[in-house]
C-alpha positions as CSV (number, residue, x, y, z in Angstrom):
1,M,26.4,18.8,16.5
2,A,25.7,17.8,12.9
3,D,29.5,17.4,12.3
4,A,29.8,15.2,15.4
5,L,26.9,13.0,14.3
6,V,28.3,12.5,10.8
7,H,31.9,11.7,12.0
8,W,30.6,9.3,14.6
9,L,28.7,7.4,11.9
10,M,31.8,7.3,9.8
11,A,33.9,5.8,12.7
12,Q,31.7,2.7,13.0
13,K,33.0,-0.3,11.1
14,T,32.0,-3.9,10.6
15,V,33.3,-7.0,8.8
16,V,31.6,-8.5,5.7
17,E,33.1,-11.5,4.0
18,G,36.3,-11.0,5.9
19,E,36.7,-7.4,4.8
20,Q,36.5,-4.4,7.2
21,V,33.9,-2.0,5.8
22,S,31.7,0.9,7.0
23,L,28.8,-0.1,9.2
24,F,27.0,3.0,7.8
25,P,28.2,3.1,4.2
26,G,26.2,6.2,3.2
27,V,23.2,8.4,3.4
28,Y,20.0,8.8,1.4
29,A,19.0,12.4,1.6
30,I,16.4,14.9,0.5
31,F,17.2,18.3,1.9
32,G,14.9,21.0,3.2
33,H,15.0,23.9,5.6
34,G,15.1,21.5,8.5
35,N,18.3,19.6,7.6
36,V,20.1,21.3,4.7
37,T,22.0,24.1,6.5
38,S,23.6,22.1,9.2
39,L,23.4,18.4,8.6
40,G,23.6,19.0,4.8
41,H,26.7,21.1,5.3
42,A,28.3,18.4,7.5
43,L,27.6,15.7,4.8
44,E,29.0,17.9,2.0
45,Q,32.3,18.2,3.8
46,V,32.9,14.4,3.8
47,Q,31.1,13.4,0.6
48,D,34.0,11.5,-0.8
49,E,34.4,9.3,2.3
50,F,30.8,9.2,3.3
51,P,28.6,9.4,0.1
52,T,25.2,11.1,0.1
53,W,22.7,9.8,-2.5
54,R,19.7,11.9,-3.5
55,G,16.3,10.3,-3.5
56,Q,13.2,11.5,-5.2
57,N,10.7,10.7,-2.4
58,E,11.4,10.4,1.3
59,Q,9.5,7.1,1.5
60,G,11.3,5.7,-1.5
61,M,14.8,6.4,-0.2
62,A,13.9,5.0,3.2
63,L,12.5,1.9,1.5
64,A,15.8,1.6,-0.4
65,A,17.6,1.6,2.9
66,V,15.4,-1.3,4.1
67,A,16.1,-3.3,1.0
68,F,19.8,-2.4,1.3
69,A,19.7,-3.9,4.8
70,K,18.0,-7.1,3.6
71,A,20.4,-7.5,0.7
72,T,23.4,-7.3,3.1
73,R,21.6,-9.6,5.6
74,A,21.5,-6.8,8.1
75,Q,25.3,-6.5,8.1
76,Q,25.3,-2.9,7.0
77,I,22.9,0.0,7.7
78,M,22.0,2.9,5.5
79,V,20.9,6.3,6.8
80,A,18.0,8.3,5.5
81,T,17.5,12.0,6.3
82,T,14.7,14.4,5.6
83,S,13.5,17.9,6.5
84,I,10.7,18.5,8.9
85,G,7.0,18.1,8.4
86,P,5.8,16.3,5.3
87,G,9.3,15.1,4.5
88,A,9.5,13.4,7.8
89,L,6.0,11.9,7.6
90,N,6.8,10.5,4.2
91,M,9.2,8.1,5.9
92,V,6.7,6.8,8.4
93,T,5.5,4.0,6.1
94,A,9.1,2.9,5.5
95,A,9.7,2.8,9.3
96,G,6.7,0.4,9.5
97,V,8.3,-1.7,6.8
98,A,11.6,-1.9,8.7
99,M,9.8,-2.6,12.0
100,A,7.7,-5.4,10.6
101,N,10.6,-7.0,8.9
102,R,13.0,-6.5,11.9
103,L,15.5,-4.7,9.6
104,P,17.9,-1.9,10.7
105,V,17.7,1.6,9.1
106,L,18.7,4.9,10.8
107,L,16.3,7.7,10.2
108,L,17.3,11.3,10.8
109,S,14.7,14.0,10.5
110,G,14.8,17.7,11.0
111,D,12.6,19.2,13.7
112,T,11.3,22.5,15.1
113,F,13.5,24.8,17.2
114,V,14.6,23.8,20.7
115,S,14.2,27.5,21.7
116,R,10.7,27.6,20.3
117,A,11.3,31.3,19.7
118,P,10.1,31.3,16.0
119,D,7.2,28.9,16.6
120,P,5.1,28.1,14.7
121,V,7.7,27.5,12.0
122,L,7.0,26.5,8.4
123,Q,5.7,22.9,8.2
124,Q,5.2,22.7,12.0
125,I,2.0,21.1,13.3
126,E,1.0,22.6,16.6
127,V,-0.7,20.4,19.2
128,D,-2.7,22.4,21.7
129,G,-1.7,21.4,25.2
130,S,1.5,19.6,24.1
131,P,4.0,22.2,22.7
132,S,6.9,19.7,22.5
133,T,4.9,17.4,20.2
134,T,5.9,17.5,16.5
135,V,5.2,15.2,13.5
136,N,8.3,13.2,14.5
137,D,6.4,11.8,17.4
138,A,4.5,9.7,14.9
139,F,7.6,7.5,14.6
140,R,7.5,6.4,18.3
141,P,5.5,3.2,17.8
142,L,7.3,2.3,14.6
143,V,10.9,2.2,15.7
144,T,13.0,0.3,18.3
145,F,14.7,3.5,19.4
146,W,13.5,7.1,19.4
147,D,15.1,10.3,20.6
148,R,15.1,14.0,20.1
149,I,18.5,15.6,20.4
150,A,18.2,19.0,22.1
151,H,21.9,19.4,22.9
152,P,25.1,18.1,21.3
153,Q,26.2,16.4,24.5
154,Q,23.2,14.1,24.3
155,L,24.8,12.3,21.3
156,L,27.3,10.7,23.7
157,T,24.6,8.5,25.1
158,S,22.0,8.6,22.4
159,L,24.0,7.3,19.4
160,P,25.5,4.2,21.2
161,A,21.9,3.4,22.4
162,A,20.6,3.8,18.9
163,L,23.4,1.5,17.6
164,V,22.3,-1.2,20.1
165,A,18.8,-1.1,18.8
166,L,20.0,-1.3,15.2
167,T,22.4,-4.2,15.8
168,D,21.0,-6.3,18.7
169,P,19.6,-9.4,17.0
170,A,16.9,-9.7,19.7
171,R,15.3,-6.3,19.0
172,R,16.8,-5.2,15.7
173,G,14.8,-2.7,13.8
174,P,14.8,1.0,12.7
175,A,16.1,3.8,14.9
176,F,15.0,7.4,14.7
177,L,16.6,10.7,15.8
178,A,14.7,14.0,15.7
179,L,17.2,16.8,15.1
180,P,15.9,20.3,16.0
181,Q,17.2,22.6,13.3
182,D,18.9,25.0,15.7
183,A,20.4,22.2,17.8
184,Q,22.0,20.8,14.7
185,G,24.3,23.8,14.6
186,F,25.1,24.1,18.4
187,A,28.8,23.8,19.1
188,W,30.3,21.7,21.9
189,D,33.7,20.2,22.6
190,F,33.4,16.5,22.1
191,P,36.0,14.1,23.6
192,E,38.2,12.8,20.8
193,S,37.6,9.2,22.0
194,F,34.0,9.5,20.8
195,F,35.3,9.4,17.2
196,E,37.7,6.5,17.5
197,S,37.1,3.8,14.9
198,T,35.1,0.9,16.3
199,V,34.6,-2.5,14.7
200,H,31.3,-4.2,15.4
201,T,30.7,-7.9,14.7
202,L,27.6,-9.9,14.6
203,Q,26.4,-10.8,18.1
204,R,25.8,-14.5,18.5
205,L,23.6,-15.4,21.5
206,R,24.2,-19.0,22.6
207,P,21.1,-21.0,23.7
208,D,20.6,-21.8,27.3
209,V,21.8,-25.3,28.0
210,H,18.6,-26.4,29.7
211,A,16.5,-25.1,26.8
212,L,18.8,-26.8,24.3
213,T,18.6,-30.1,26.2
214,R,14.8,-29.9,26.2
215,A,14.7,-29.2,22.5
216,A,17.1,-32.0,21.7
217,D,15.1,-34.5,23.8
218,A,11.9,-33.5,21.9
219,L,13.7,-34.0,18.5
220,L,15.1,-37.3,19.5
221,H,11.6,-38.6,20.0
222,A,10.2,-37.1,16.8
223,Q,9.1,-39.4,14.0
224,R,8.0,-36.6,11.6
225,P,10.1,-33.5,12.2
226,V,10.1,-30.5,9.8
227,I,12.1,-27.2,9.8
228,I,10.4,-23.9,9.0
229,A,13.1,-21.6,7.9
230,G,12.4,-17.9,8.4
231,G,14.2,-14.6,7.8
232,G,16.4,-15.1,10.9
233,V,18.3,-17.8,9.0
234,H,19.6,-15.1,6.7
235,Y,20.4,-12.5,9.4
236,S,22.4,-15.1,11.3
237,L,24.2,-16.1,8.1
238,A,23.1,-19.6,8.9
239,E,22.2,-20.9,5.5
240,G,25.2,-23.3,5.4
241,E,24.6,-24.6,8.9
242,L,20.9,-25.2,8.0
243,A,21.9,-27.2,5.0
244,T,24.3,-29.3,7.0
245,F,21.8,-29.9,9.8
246,A,19.1,-31.0,7.4
247,A,21.4,-33.4,5.6
248,R,22.9,-34.8,8.7
249,H,19.6,-35.5,10.5
250,G,17.3,-36.0,7.5
251,V,14.9,-33.3,8.4
252,P,12.9,-31.7,5.5
253,V,13.0,-27.9,5.3
254,V,10.1,-25.5,4.3
255,E,10.5,-21.8,4.0
256,T,8.5,-18.7,4.9
257,V,8.4,-15.8,2.5
258,A,11.1,-14.0,4.5
259,G,13.1,-17.2,4.7
260,R,12.9,-18.0,1.0
261,S,16.3,-19.0,-0.5
262,S,17.6,-20.2,2.9
263,L,18.5,-23.3,0.8
264,A,19.1,-23.5,-2.9
265,G,16.3,-25.0,-4.9
266,D,18.3,-28.1,-5.8
267,D,19.0,-29.0,-2.2
268,P,17.5,-32.5,-1.6
269,F,16.0,-31.4,1.7
270,W,14.3,-28.3,0.4
271,I,10.6,-29.1,0.3
272,G,9.3,-25.7,-0.8
273,P,7.4,-22.7,0.5
274,V,4.8,-23.0,3.3
275,G,1.6,-21.2,4.1
276,V,-1.1,-19.2,2.3
277,T,1.1,-18.7,-0.8
278,G,2.9,-22.0,-0.3
279,W,2.9,-25.4,-1.9
280,D,0.2,-27.9,-0.9
281,S,2.8,-30.5,-0.5
282,A,4.8,-28.3,1.9
283,N,1.7,-27.5,3.9
284,D,0.8,-31.2,4.1
285,V,4.3,-31.9,5.5
286,V,3.9,-29.3,8.2
287,A,0.3,-30.4,9.0
288,T,1.3,-34.0,9.5
289,A,4.6,-33.2,11.4
290,D,4.8,-34.2,15.0
291,L,7.6,-31.6,15.6
292,V,8.1,-28.3,14.0
293,L,11.5,-26.6,14.4
294,A,10.7,-22.9,13.7
295,I,13.9,-21.0,13.1
296,G,14.0,-17.2,12.9
297,T,10.3,-16.7,12.1
298,R,7.5,-14.9,13.9
299,L,5.0,-17.4,12.5
300,G,2.7,-14.8,10.9
301,D,-0.7,-15.7,9.4
302,F,0.7,-16.2,5.9
303,V,3.1,-18.8,7.3
304,T,0.6,-20.7,9.5
305,G,-2.5,-20.3,7.3
306,S,-4.1,-18.1,10.0
307,G,-3.3,-20.9,12.4
308,S,-4.7,-23.7,10.2
309,V,-1.6,-25.4,9.0
310,L,0.2,-26.4,12.2
311,S,-1.2,-29.4,13.9
312,P,-2.4,-28.8,17.4
313,E,-0.7,-32.1,18.3
314,S,2.7,-31.2,17.0
315,V,5.5,-29.9,19.3
316,V,6.8,-26.5,18.2
317,L,10.5,-25.6,19.0
318,G,10.9,-21.8,18.6
319,V,14.5,-20.9,17.8
320,N,14.9,-17.1,17.8
321,T,17.1,-14.3,19.1
322,S,13.9,-12.6,20.3
323,R,12.1,-14.2,23.2
324,F,9.0,-12.4,22.0
325,D,9.1,-14.4,18.7
326,A,10.5,-17.6,20.2
327,M,7.4,-18.1,22.3
328,K,4.9,-18.0,19.5
329,R,2.4,-20.8,19.2
330,K,3.2,-22.1,22.7
331,S,6.7,-23.1,21.6
332,I,9.4,-24.7,23.5
333,M,11.6,-21.6,23.5
334,V,15.2,-21.7,22.5
335,V,16.5,-18.2,22.6
336,G,19.6,-18.0,20.6
337,D,21.4,-17.3,17.3
338,A,20.2,-19.5,14.5
339,R,23.6,-20.7,13.3
340,E,25.0,-21.4,16.8
341,T,21.8,-23.1,18.0
342,L,21.7,-25.4,14.9
343,S,25.3,-26.3,15.5
344,E,24.9,-27.1,19.2
345,L,21.6,-28.8,18.6
346,S,23.2,-31.0,16.0
347,T,25.9,-32.0,18.4
348,A,23.3,-32.8,21.1
349,L,21.4,-35.0,18.6
350,G,24.4,-37.1,17.8
351,G,23.5,-39.7,15.1
352,Y,19.8,-39.1,15.1
353,R,18.1,-39.1,11.7
354,A,14.4,-38.7,10.9
355,P,12.9,-41.9,9.6
356,A,13.8,-42.4,5.9
357,Q,10.2,-43.0,5.0
358,W,9.2,-39.6,6.3
359,T,12.0,-37.7,4.5
360,S,11.5,-39.5,1.2
361,A,7.7,-38.9,1.3
362,A,8.3,-35.2,1.8
363,R,10.8,-35.2,-1.0
364,A,8.3,-37.0,-3.3
365,G,5.7,-34.4,-2.6
366,A,8.1,-31.6,-3.4
367,D,9.1,-33.3,-6.7
368,G,5.5,-33.6,-7.7
369,Q,5.0,-29.9,-7.0
370,L,8.0,-29.0,-9.1
371,K,6.5,-30.9,-12.0
372,R,3.2,-29.0,-11.6
373,V,5.1,-25.7,-11.5
374,A,6.8,-26.6,-14.8
375,Q,3.5,-27.6,-16.4
376,L,1.9,-24.3,-15.3
377,N,4.7,-22.3,-16.9
378,D,4.5,-24.3,-20.1
379,R,0.8,-23.6,-20.8
380,V,0.0,-21.7,-24.1
381,A,-2.2,-18.6,-23.8
382,D,-2.7,-15.4,-25.7
383,V,-1.8,-13.4,-22.6
384,A,1.1,-14.3,-20.3
385,S,0.6,-15.2,-16.7
386,Y,2.5,-14.0,-13.7
387,A,3.9,-17.6,-13.3
388,Q,5.3,-17.5,-16.8
389,V,7.0,-14.2,-16.2
390,V,8.5,-15.5,-13.0
391,A,9.7,-18.7,-14.9
392,A,11.3,-16.6,-17.6
393,I,13.3,-14.6,-15.1
394,N,14.1,-17.7,-13.1
395,D,15.5,-19.4,-16.2
396,E,17.6,-16.3,-17.0
397,A,18.9,-15.8,-13.5
398,S,22.4,-16.9,-12.5
399,V,23.6,-17.9,-9.0
400,D,24.8,-14.3,-8.5
401,D,21.5,-12.6,-9.4
402,Y,18.9,-11.4,-6.9
403,V,15.1,-11.1,-7.3
404,L,12.9,-8.7,-5.4
405,T,9.2,-7.9,-5.1
406,A,6.6,-6.9,-2.5
407,S,2.8,-6.5,-2.7
408,G,-0.1,-7.6,-4.9
409,G,-0.2,-10.8,-6.9
410,L,3.6,-11.1,-7.5
411,P,4.5,-12.3,-3.9
412,G,2.3,-15.3,-4.2
413,E,3.4,-16.1,-7.7
414,L,7.1,-15.6,-7.0
415,N,6.9,-17.5,-3.7
416,M,5.2,-20.5,-5.4
417,N,7.2,-20.5,-8.7
418,W,10.7,-19.3,-7.9
419,I,13.4,-21.9,-7.5
420,A,16.4,-20.3,-5.9
421,R,19.7,-20.7,-7.7
422,A,21.7,-20.0,-4.6
423,P,21.0,-19.0,-1.0
424,S,20.2,-15.4,0.0
425,T,19.1,-14.3,-3.5
426,F,15.4,-13.6,-2.8
427,D,13.6,-10.6,-1.2
428,C,9.9,-10.5,-1.0
429,E,8.8,-7.7,1.4
430,Y,5.8,-9.4,2.9
431,G,6.1,-8.5,6.5
432,F,4.3,-5.2,5.7
433,S,3.3,-6.0,2.1
434,C,4.2,-2.5,1.1
435,M,3.1,-1.2,-2.3
436,G,5.9,0.9,-3.7
437,Y,8.7,-1.1,-2.2
438,E,9.6,-2.8,-5.4
439,I,11.5,-0.2,-7.4
440,A,12.9,1.7,-4.4
441,G,13.9,-1.6,-2.9
442,G,15.5,-2.6,-6.2
443,W,17.6,0.5,-6.1
444,G,18.7,-0.2,-2.6
445,A,19.5,-3.8,-3.3
446,A,21.5,-2.9,-6.4
447,M,23.5,-0.5,-4.3
448,A,24.2,-3.3,-1.7
449,R,24.9,-6.2,-4.0
450,R,28.5,-6.8,-4.9
451,R,27.8,-9.1,-7.9
452,G,25.0,-10.1,-10.3
453,R,21.9,-8.3,-11.4
454,V,18.9,-7.3,-9.4
455,F,15.5,-8.1,-10.9
456,A,12.7,-6.0,-9.4
457,L,9.2,-7.3,-10.3
458,V,6.4,-4.8,-10.0
459,G,2.8,-4.7,-10.9
460,D,1.3,-1.7,-12.7
461,G,-0.5,-0.6,-9.5
462,S,2.7,-0.4,-7.5
463,Y,4.5,1.2,-10.3
464,M,2.0,4.0,-10.4
465,M,2.3,4.4,-6.6
466,M,6.1,4.8,-6.5
467,N,8.3,4.8,-9.6
468,S,10.6,7.8,-9.2
469,D,13.5,5.6,-8.0
470,V,14.0,4.4,-11.6
471,F,15.5,7.8,-12.0
472,S,17.4,7.5,-8.6
473,S,19.1,4.3,-9.9
474,I,20.2,6.1,-13.1
475,L,21.3,9.2,-11.2
476,S,23.4,7.2,-8.7
477,G,24.7,4.7,-11.3
478,H,23.2,1.6,-9.7
479,P,21.4,-0.2,-12.5
480,M,18.7,-2.9,-12.1
481,V,16.2,-4.7,-14.2
482,V,12.6,-3.7,-13.6
483,V,9.9,-6.0,-15.0
484,V,6.5,-4.3,-15.0
485,C,3.6,-6.7,-15.1
486,D,0.6,-4.8,-16.4
487,N,-2.7,-6.4,-15.6
488,G,-4.9,-3.4,-15.7
489,G,-5.1,-2.4,-12.1
490,F,-5.1,-4.0,-8.6
491,S,-6.0,-7.5,-9.8
492,V,-5.1,-9.5,-6.8
493,I,-7.4,-7.5,-4.6
494,D,-10.1,-7.8,-7.3
495,R,-9.6,-11.5,-6.9
496,L,-10.1,-11.4,-3.2
497,Q,-13.1,-9.1,-3.6
498,V,-14.8,-11.5,-6.1
499,D,-13.8,-14.6,-4.2
500,Q,-15.6,-13.3,-1.2
501,G,-18.8,-12.8,-3.1
502,G,-18.4,-9.1,-4.0
503,V,-18.6,-7.6,-7.5
504,P,-15.6,-6.1,-9.3
505,F,-15.4,-2.6,-8.0
506,N,-12.7,0.1,-8.0
507,N,-9.7,-2.3,-8.4
508,L,-9.3,-3.1,-12.1
509,L,-9.2,0.1,-14.2
510,K,-12.2,-1.1,-16.2
511,D,-14.2,-1.2,-13.0
512,C,-13.4,2.4,-11.8
513,R,-15.5,5.5,-12.1
514,G,-14.4,7.7,-15.0
515,N,-12.5,6.9,-18.2
516,S,-12.2,3.1,-18.0
517,A,-10.2,3.0,-21.2
518,A,-7.3,5.1,-19.8
519,R,-3.9,3.3,-19.8
520,V,-0.3,4.2,-19.0
521,D,2.6,3.7,-21.4
522,F,5.0,2.4,-18.8
523,A,7.9,1.9,-21.3
524,A,7.6,5.5,-22.5
525,H,7.4,6.8,-18.9
526,A,10.5,4.9,-17.9
527,A,12.3,6.1,-21.0
528,A,11.5,9.6,-20.0
529,M,13.4,9.0,-16.7
530,G,16.4,7.8,-18.6
531,A,15.9,4.1,-18.5
532,E,16.4,1.7,-21.4
533,S,12.9,0.5,-21.8
534,R,11.0,-2.0,-23.9
535,H,7.4,-3.2,-24.2
536,V,7.4,-6.9,-24.9
537,T,4.3,-8.7,-26.2
538,S,5.1,-12.3,-25.4
539,I,7.1,-14.5,-23.1
540,V,9.5,-15.3,-26.0
541,E,10.2,-11.6,-26.4
542,L,10.6,-11.2,-22.6
543,R,13.2,-14.0,-22.5
544,Q,15.2,-12.4,-25.2
545,A,15.0,-9.0,-23.6
546,L,16.1,-10.5,-20.2
547,S,19.1,-12.1,-22.0
548,D,20.1,-8.7,-23.4
549,T,20.5,-7.4,-19.8
550,R,23.5,-9.7,-19.0
551,E,25.9,-6.8,-19.6
552,L,23.8,-4.4,-17.6
553,T,25.2,-0.8,-17.6
554,R,22.0,1.2,-16.9
555,T,18.6,0.5,-15.5
556,V,16.3,-1.5,-17.9
557,V,12.5,-1.5,-17.6
558,L,10.7,-4.2,-19.4
559,V,6.9,-4.0,-19.7
560,I,4.6,-7.0,-20.4
561,E,0.8,-7.3,-20.2
562,V,-0.3,-10.2,-18.0
563,D,-3.6,-12.0,-17.5
564,A,-5.5,-10.4,-14.6
565,H,-7.2,-13.7,-13.7
566,A,-4.6,-16.5,-14.2
567,W,-3.2,-17.5,-10.8
568,S,-1.2,-20.3,-9.4
569,E,-3.7,-22.2,-7.3
570,G,-2.7,-23.8,-4.0
571,G,-1.7,-22.7,-0.6
572,S,-3.6,-22.8,2.7
573,F,-6.6,-21.2,4.3
574,W,-6.4,-17.5,5.0
575,E,-8.8,-15.7,7.4
576,V,-10.1,-12.4,6.2
577,G,-13.0,-10.2,7.4
578,Y,-16.4,-10.7,5.9
579,P,-19.9,-9.2,6.2
580,R,-22.1,-11.0,8.7
581,S,-25.1,-9.6,6.9
582,S,-25.6,-8.9,3.2
583,S,-28.4,-8.9,0.6
584,R,-26.1,-10.4,-2.0
585,P,-26.4,-14.2,-2.2
586,E,-22.8,-14.6,-3.3
587,V,-21.5,-12.7,-0.2
588,Q,-23.8,-14.9,2.0
589,E,-22.3,-18.0,0.4
590,A,-18.7,-16.8,0.8
591,A,-19.4,-15.8,4.4
592,A,-20.7,-19.3,5.1
593,R,-17.6,-20.8,3.7
594,M,-15.3,-18.6,5.7
595,S,-17.3,-19.1,8.9
596,Q,-17.1,-22.9,8.4
597,A,-13.4,-22.8,7.7
598,V,-12.8,-20.7,10.9
599,L,-14.9,-23.1,12.9
600,Q,-13.0,-26.1,11.6
601,R,-9.7,-24.5,12.4
602,D,-10.8,-23.6,15.9
603,E,-12.3,-27.0,16.5
604,R,-9.0,-28.6,15.4
605,R,-7.1,-26.4,17.8
606,R,-9.3,-27.7,20.7
607,V,-8.5,-31.3,20.0
């Protein structure tokens, strides 16, 4: 069965940039008693045609698979396999990341015995009253397809069904197969046709003609239209069509975090990032728009400012392959592929252009924000800010380079201060905001990218949470540039804690119980894993160190101390929980502010 599974995966092909390539180009693996003797043996037999890459942590290698999918714009899918028990459960977080971001990864985990004869086996968790339940059932709510293969013949139906879940734009996400360790070795005569090479191409769902007509009619009457570009623009390969549509019809474009770099930063219709970590000017455009064309976005709270940015009087057109996402915010649903929908919608609009005054005003706001970004980065201080680190990397990056981050303060700073050199060169994992994604994701992106450098930006907190894929990148020969911003702990959550009236507690290292003077030498740690590492003490030194990575041959880790309290201000309202009762006056004041903001938002919605 394991042989059949591997050979079926190898037979699946796709087309990327006009070249036929493997749909599943390889496997990240950590072997144990649940997968090494059968699946591991099958993979070893074909290692030259179907490479297996060893991870250091199951979560890390599955996160690398997520980042690989993002970097290929979901055109190729990596496989991750683990043993049973803790190995499998380590991948649960990564499954959540893939599910939240609508990205395809195939997860294969060992399982207990179909026969149950040796139960309870090593690493088995027994559930009284449910003998078929194993830890693998934890994946059920976190994947778009789940199955347990108890007999080889089940692969005939299960694998094609899993492939649909991985590639269908309307429900794309992670797929999971539990592989009982005895069943992996069962023999069965498969039909030869099952292993015939099959080429899969991107499915492009065309919009319903009635929905398209309704959307076009709404746009034709719009005086202040704006486009919100989400991650679906990338997965549809629609960046070029978006730029053409915006230019032809004079519609300004703002981007979600997932949609960042849908347009290059020098595109005249790019107005900037929207939402909680967005530009005030971009939020103002959306707030005053009479029509919002939301393309490939699920309109999460960081995009909409917890529902405060969108005007209740504006018409929302939801263009999405998923009906579930297209209907958000009472949208006029246009269920279809982003590229094809934009093309057909443009034809239906004919010579329509948004009023020049609206477009120029949006452009002027963005130009003003660009100047403020430059001024922020030019400030002189003893300790560097996140914004200055981002600017240094941005200045060094070429059109072929790729920048990546995830949780903490870096997403906001990168979202606000990064100006894309070219489309599809930005990955901020903020659907799940997963600490630990950065270095593992950098490894996966470096494996996926065909050109340029990958810059992985990580805070000291996330570095401590998951750093072992620095070694994975060296072991596999996929170098990247890791920039560690050391601000002495979890500073962005300290900021939220203090802003809501709390006292600094258990976030910055100096505010933790124990030895508050303890610190980590990140450069020495990275060097111990084989990276070329350097501790830089200023932005000038950082710029020189970044320049030295242009001929990158192995992973470089650059460490710089940053100000824990210097932030790029701006963005929209964000609703968070707060105590309704507290003896602390500062908490009472913060609660009153939050309560008032929520009330204003809700009243605005009722208008």
